[in-house]
C-alpha positions, 0 to 999 in steps of 0.5 A: 789629259786622259779622258776616263769613264768611271763605272758606278761601282768604282765611283761609289766605292770611292766613298769608302777609300782604297784604290777607287778613292785614288782614282776619284782624287786624280779627277778632283786634282785635275789629273784625269778628265771624268767623262759623263752622260746623263744616264751615268750621272742619274745612276751615280745619284740614284745609288748614292741616295739608296745607300743613304750617303750624306746629302751634303756629300751628294750636293758637293759632288753634283756641284762639281759636275755642274761646274764642269770640274775636269769633266766632259759631258756627252750630250748625245751618245750612240746606241750600242748593244755590246754588253748583252748580259747587262744591257744597262752597262752599255751606257758606259761604252756609249759615253766613252765612244761619244767622248773618244775616251781611251779607258773605262774603269770598272769592277763590273764583270760584264764590262771587264769581260769585254776588255776592249771595245774599238780602242777603249780599254776596259780595266779594273781600278787596280790596273788603271792605277798601276798603268796610270798612277798620275792619271797621264 
């Protein structure tokens, strides 16, 4: 199963439908493995709370994380300094390296500018769905 790190902008956009929702559905349906670290989960939750997303939806989501639903967690990640313009984005690359992911799905220009780190592709949601419509 393809291991994927999903940037916060894609994860949050999934609540509004479109291609990001298709990617999250691949995870929920067990077709991709979502790779997470504590800093990524914290950012997801903080942004959802700021956006006043329904508390029940947030609880359902955190329950999926807690149950390990098609999810891998990086306990330790390397400290990398790849994204200079927005160092906070390094957590996505660090997680991908720690869990040996092949894809980071992001709409963030700072990450997309890098395109590839080692053997990790950094691709847009649209390109991900075009390349891996079934997540495989």
